[in-house]
NUKEMI-141270 format. One record per residue (C-alpha): x, y, z. Coordinates in steps of 0.02 Angstrom, whole numbers, plus 50000, padded with zeros to 5 digits. Last residue first. Layout:
N
XYZ
...
! end
This chain:
84
553805399255057
552585398755196
550715398555138
550475380655178
551345382355344
549925394255394
548505380155411
547155377555307
545355374455380
544145365055265
542265367555230
542675369455045
542115388255078
543935390555145
544495396955316
546345400955313
547415398755466
548715407355598
548595425455564
549195433155709
548055443955810
548955441255994
547315436356073
547725417156099
546275412055972
547415413755822
546615423755674
545615416555540
546055423755352
544645420655228
544605407855090
543595410554940
543725393754871
544375398354697
545255413754750
546375404754895
546645390254790
547385402454647
548715408354775
548995390854833
549485383554666
551175379854703
550765374354885
549825358354817
551515352554731
551545346754553
552755332854523
554575335254468
555485331954622
554375318054697
554565309454531
556385311254513
556665303654684
555465288554656
556425286754495
558325287754590
557615274754724
557055263054581
558665264754494
559745260654661
558525245254702
558805238654534
560645241554542
560645231654717
559625216854630
560925217554492
562315217054603
561625201754709
561035192454549
562915192454471
563015175054391
561125174454314
561375193654262
562915190054178
562295174254088
560615185254040
561845198053968
562885184453876
561335177653792
560615195253747
562305198853647
563715209053690
564965211353549
566885215653617
! end
């Protein structure tokens, strides 16, 4: 069976709902793949600590637990960023 471009256009025109759902499916898969393979900020956390001269900040509750990092970029980064 030989398919031509004209027969493909005819199929799409007759099955718009199915093609729309298929398009949404492929867009969702592409989005999930993009999320999976992009570089995460946490992947470079150890390098970030060194580059920005981050210092450990203790919690104010008196239990002496490391709760955040104070860095020379003026921001405070919290414990969730260092957990693996």
